N, C-alpha and C positions, 0 to 999 in steps of 0.2 A: 353409113347404111340408112335411108331415111324409110318413112313408114310406108310409102307406095313399093320398096324393094319386099315389104313383105305380106302386101294386101293388094289383091284387085277386085276392084269393085264388080259385082255380079250385074248381069242384064237387069234393065228396069224391068219390073212387072207388077201390076197391081194385086191387091188383096183379092178384087173383081174376078180376075183371071184365074188366081190361084183357087176361089171357088168354082170356079166353071162357068162366069158370067163375064160377058163384056165391059171392061171399065169404062165404058163409054154410054152404056146402058140410058136412054132418054128417061128412064124412070129417076135419074138420079139429079142430083141440083148441084150446085157448087156448093151449098152451106152443110151438104149430107152427101156430098161423093167421099169414097172412100179412098180417093187420093190425096194423100200429106195428110195423113193423121196426125193431130197433135200428141207429143208425147211428154208425160210429166211422171220422171223419177223420184221419189223421195226417199230420202235415205235419213233414217235415224241413227244417233250414235249413241253405241252401248244400250240400248234398251233390250231388256232381258224376253226370254221365252214366256216366263210368267209374269208379265209388267202389264198385258192388255188384257180388257173382259174378253175379249173373242177369243184368248187363249187361257182361259182359266182365272185372271186376278181377279181378286174380290176385295182389295182394299185400296183401288185408282180405277175411278171411272172415266172410262174413256170411250165416249157414246159415239163421237164422230168416226174415230178409228172402226169402231164394232160395227158402225152402218156402212162402212165401207165394205166390211168384210161378209157382210150379208148380200152385198150387191154384185160379188163376183166371186173369185176364189180365193180360199184359204190353205195356205200350202200346211200340212203339218209337220214336214221334212223338209225344210230349207236350209242347205247348207254354206256356207261362207267361210271364211278363215279367220283365226282366232283373235286377230289386232285390223286398226282401222287402216292403214296404206294398203296392205297388199288385197283387202277385198275390193276396194275403190279402185283399183288397177285393174283388177280380173271382171267388175262390172263392168267399166267404162271399154273395156278393149276386149272382152272375152276371151281372154288368154290367161295361160296359169301367170301367178305374180313371179315365179320361179324364172320366167323367161327374161324379167328385167332384173333379177338379183335383189329382188323389193320382198324377203321374206317377213319383215320386221317392220314396224311402224317407223317412220321418218321421225326422228328425234333433233331437235336444235332450231337454230334462227336460219340456217343455214342449209338448204338442203337442194341438189343437181336434179335436173330433169331426167327423166325416165331414159334407159338406154339398154336396148336400141328404141330409137324413135318410133312410139306405135300409133296405129290408127286409132282415133278415139272417137267414142260413138257421136260425139260432138260434131267432129269433121266430116263423118260420115253424113249424118242429118244437115249439116250445114251444104255441102256439096249436093245435096238435091233440093236445096231450096226454104230450107228453116230458118227461123230465128232461133239462135241457141245462146243460153244463158245458162251461168252456174251463179247460183246465191247461196251463201253458207260457208261449210268448210270444203275446204280444198285437199290438203294435206296429200300431195302426190310431187310435190317439188315446188321452191318458190322462186329460182333462178330464172333469167328471162325466157329460157328455152322451153322452162317446167311447169310456167305459169299459164292459166287458164284459158288465156288470152292467146297465147301460144300454141296452143292445144284442140283449137277449134270453137271456141266458145267466145262469141262477140262480144258479151258485156259479162262484168265477175262483181260481184258485191259481197264480199265475207271475209273470212282469215285463211291466208295461205298455209298457217302451219298445224295446227291443231286445237289441244286445249285452251278455253279461250273464258274470259272471266264476262260472266254474262252482262257484267253492266259496265266495266270500266274497259271492256273490250282488250286484254293485257294477254300476253302469255310470258309464262315462267317457265323458263329451260329448268329441267330436274337437276342442273348442276347449280342452278339461282340458289344464292345463299340466303335471299331477303324478298320480298315482294318489290323494294327497290331497284332490283335488277330487271324487272319483268318489262316487256316491252310493246307499245300498241301493235296488235294483229290485226287491223281491221282495213281493208281497200274497196274503192269504188274505182272499177277498172284498175288503171296501174297507180294510181294516188291514194296515199294515207286518206282514210275517211273518219271524221269527228263526228259523225253523226250520235247523238243522244239516244240511250233507250234500252231496251233489254233485247238481249241479239235475236229471241226466238221471234219478237213480235215484229223487229227490224228486218229479219229476213222475209219474213211472210208478206211485210208493205211493199218489199221490194218484188217479190215473186208475182204480187199481184198485178203490179204494174206492168211488168214483163205480160202477162198473160192479157192486160186491158192491150199493150203496145201491139203484140202481135195480132191482136183481133182486130184492131184499128186499121194495120196495116196489111189484112186479109192474107197474111203468111201463116203457115203452119208452124210449132214451136216447138222446140225441143230445150224444157225446163230441167236442169238438174238442181234439186233443191235438196241443200244436204245442210240438215239443221244441226249444231253443235250438243243442242239437248240429246237425251241428259246426260250426257258425257260432263264427268266433273271438271272444274275451273281449274282446281289445285289437288295433284293427287297427297293421298295417303302415306307417309312415308315411315318407316322406322323411328322412334324416339320423339316423333314430332306429335304434338297435341293443338292440333288445327279445331278453331272453332268450325262447327257444321256450316257456317254462313260462307266461310271463306273456302268451303269445297264446292258446294253447289249455291246455286244463290237462285232465287223465285220472286215472284212480285209479291210484294206485302199481302196482298190479297187472299192468294192461294196460299201462301204458308199457313195465314189466319184457318184458312179452311180445313188444313188437315193437320196442324200441331196442336197438341193438347195445352203446350204451352208455348206460345208464337215466338217468344223471347230466346227460348231457348229449343228450337225443335229436333229432334232425333233426325238421324241419318236417312230414314225411311219416310220420313214424315217431308222432308223436303225434297227427295226424290220424287214422291208423290205431287207435290207441287209443279216442278218442272214438268212431270208427264200430262200433268192434267192442264197447265197451260199449253204445253203442245197440242194436246187435242182439241182444244180451243179454237187455236191459230189453225190449225189444219180443218177444223169446222169451216171456217172463213175461205180457204181457198176451195172448198169443195164445194161451197155454198155460190161463189164467183163464178164457177164453172158453169152452173145452173143459168146463173142469173143471166150469162153472156150467151148464152145457149152454144155452149161447148160440150156440153158432158157427152152428147153423142159423137163427138169426134176428136174423143181424148182418152187415147190409153193411160189408163194411172198404175204404175206400181208404187208399192211403198213396202220398204224394208227395213231391217237394223244391221248395221256392220259387222256386229260381233256378240257375242252375249253379253252377259252382265258384268260389272264386277261388283262383289258382293259386298266389300267393306263402303263400297260408296253408294249403296242404298238398293240395289237393282235385284232382279229376282230371277231366276232361270229354272222353277220349280215347273214341271216334276224332273228336271233334268239333272245330271252332274255335274259338277265343274264349274267354270266361269270362264272368262275372258283369260288371253294367255296361254290356253289349254286347247287340247286337241279332245277331252272329253265332250260331250254333247253340248254341256252347259256353255261352252267357249265358239262353238262352231255352227250352233242348229238355233235358227233365230225367227220372228216373225216375217211372213211375208205374205202379201195380198196383193192381189189385180183385179182392177175391174175394166172390162173390154165395152166397147158399145154394143148396145145390140145388133145393128145392123152386120154385125161379123156374125150373128150367130150366137152370139153370147145370152144367158138368159139373165132375169135378175133374180137371182137367189144365190146362198151361198150353196157352195160345191166345195167339200174339203178333199182336198188333192193328197193323199198317202206316198206317191211314189217319190222316192227322193229327186228335191231339185239342188241343183247349183248356181250359183252366181254367176258362173260364166256363160248359163246359158240364157241370160235374161236379154244382153245384146242383140245376139243373132235373131231370138224368136223376137223380140219387139220389133227390130229391122225386116222382119218377114211379115210381121202385121201391119207395119204402117202406110200399106199401102204404093209406097214409092218404090223400094227397089229390093230386090232379094237380099238375103244374109251377104254381107262381104265375103269373097272367096280369097281364101290364103294360101301364101307362097307352101309350097315344099316342104314338110318336116315343122310347121307351126300347128301346135293344137290350139283349134277355135273349139268353143263352147257349142251345143247342138241347137239346133233349131226346133224346137219345140210346140210351135204355134198349134197345130192341130190338137195338142193335150189343151192347150187353153180355150181352144173354140169348143171343143169336146166336154169339156171339163170332166176328163177321165183321168184315169190312169194309164200307162203305157207299159204293156208288160215287155217291150224290149228294153226297157229304160231300167227294168230289175238284173238285168245280165250286165249293166255297166260298170266298171270300176272307175270310179272318182279318187284320184290319191290326194293327199295331203300330206305335209312337212310343216313343222315349226320347231326350230332350235334341232332339238335331240328328237323331239316326238316326231312319227309317223303314224298314218292311218289311210286305210281305205275305205270307202264306202260302197258295197254291193247290194243292192236291194234291202232287203231286211237286215242283211249284215256287217259288221262293222269289225273291222281288223284294226287292232291298235298297240303299238308299243312307245312306252313313255319316255324310255332312256335308252341309251348305247346297250346297257349293261344290264338290262332287266327283261324279265319274259315278255313275250307277246301275248296278247290278251284276245278273245272273241266274243263279241256281244252279239244279241238277236234285238236290235234296238228297237225291232217293231213292238214287240210285246214287253220289253225292258228297256226304256228308255233312261233310266235312273244309273244303267249299268251298274246292275248288284252281281250278277251271275254272268263269271266268266265260262263260257262254253266250248273254250277251246281244245279240252280232252276229249269231248263228242264228236268235234267235226276236225280233227289233225290235217286231212287232205285237201280242205275247204281253206285253212288257214294256210298252210302252204302254197296253194293256189294266189292267194290273194296277197302276200307276202313276197312271191315271185312279181305278181303283174306292178308292185308298188316299186321293185326293183327294176324292172324293165322301165318304167316311167320316171326313175330319177337317175337312169345311168348317163343319158347325155348331160345333165347339169353337172353330175359329180365329176365326169371327165372335166366338163369346163372349170368347176372351183378349183382342180386338183391343179391344173395347168396355171389357175391364175395365182394359186396358192404357192406354188412350185416359185413364180415370178418374183412374186413378193419376199419369200423369203432369202431367194440369192440375194435383193435388192438392200435389204436389209443387215446381212450378213456380211455384203460389201461396206455397208456404212460403218459395221461394228470392226472390221478388219482396216479401216484407213483410220477410224479414231483410235489415238494411242489412248487415251484415258475415255472413252464414250462417257455422256452426259446420261443424266437421268432419261431424256428423251429418246435417246438412240438406243439405251438399253429397253426402254417398254416398246419400241416399234420393234425390235427385234423378239421380245417375248410374246408380241404380238401376233407377228408373223410365225413363230414357230407353234402357237395353239392354232392359227387355223391351218396351217398345214399337217397338224396331227389330225383335225376335223376332216379335214377333206379326205385325207389318205382313208379315215375311216369309213366315210361314207363311197369310196370309190371301191374297197375291198369287200364292203358288201353287194354292191349293185355290179361290180363284175363278175361275179359267178354266173347272173342270169343272161350276159350278153357277150360273153366271151372275152371279156377284158382281160388283159394279164393282171393276178391279182399282186397289188404292191405288197413287198414285205414292210 
């Protein structure tokens, strides 16, 4: 089944029509028409809630990002998933990562395309006459079908896999025994790229080129600019004693600026150098939009894909937790949006306190682009909300406070409803309830004060996950039968057969757990 079985594009309508004006008003001219607005999505990698000046950071100057926040919307409660790949698929499709069985980050040198094949934002904009480009980190499949050039992007320049050395442009699998096993993970189109330099600088150079070429071609652009910064180049693993400069890299001038001892910087000092360089590069992007006269025809969205990892120098202050968790510090990240004034947006900071979710960005931007309405989806597929009116008004929407947004990561599960967050950290632990509006650090569990609310939110999660639980149980059942047959066939099963069977048993146990939990709320017979 292909992407067109899941989505049908809505009728074409301009932003002018949405606002009650003719899209062909004589007062408009080709340079300022609402039709075909440029779209720039900037994704930062593992940047924490406490790493930007506009979110309260005091030890890393980020003047260009801070300026962006002052010129538009700053979101105080923006939610993503706790790891890279799931957030990226939700951003680019407007759908839950569970639709594609992509609950964790893709790991390894070979990863298949998403199944079922979704409609990507790039395809949506390309079909409407946009020049589309992906610059930076992809991390959503690196086989032919999963590659950016097979997902609606006309051009790709960057890293298909994940964690990247900033100068060597290499990726080392978590299973690699030494740096000698690292592989080059840098491509220009389909071809391996040997450009020299610092990745943040190179990605910015290519992004500027894409913007200039779109301008010259007089085409609107959809540019997905996904930096690998400030994600670590190599992870910190137990028992290792890696030098800081192996974990993160930054240009020497930035290291000297932040490190008391440039020859031996601390993790936070190196992280600060990476972020400061990133901010300066973003300054180049924003300046180019102004110089080319594109500011008033470009929707700019900047976000981080998940919370920071504390051992790698990031900060999520004042939030609790970090990447790889459903605590606020893992799933609540910076988001800011700058809209052209002609859409009715004002040039002043407006803080949005209503919860916002990464799935909402695609349908919202599509609705504002002036080309087409938000894509309409087939029956049974949950799509993010088009919240264009909120962006234009710069005001909170009370209706969104009643919405239940559900999250799952391994054994953890959570529900966001307005100011409330219901959370269960492990299968065998008690659930918790937090008022994250007044208690963002999640210090006070108030479930005993609101037991009925907690039950409602848990039931909402169970209803949401029930179809996924049924699917996972069916898959686990087939896998277990397959590995059982291999065990029965082998008179003396080797370690690979045994480990495969043990894995299938674990998958079956996990699937049984979730279908037992969710079955109560949808009438499915509980499996004993």
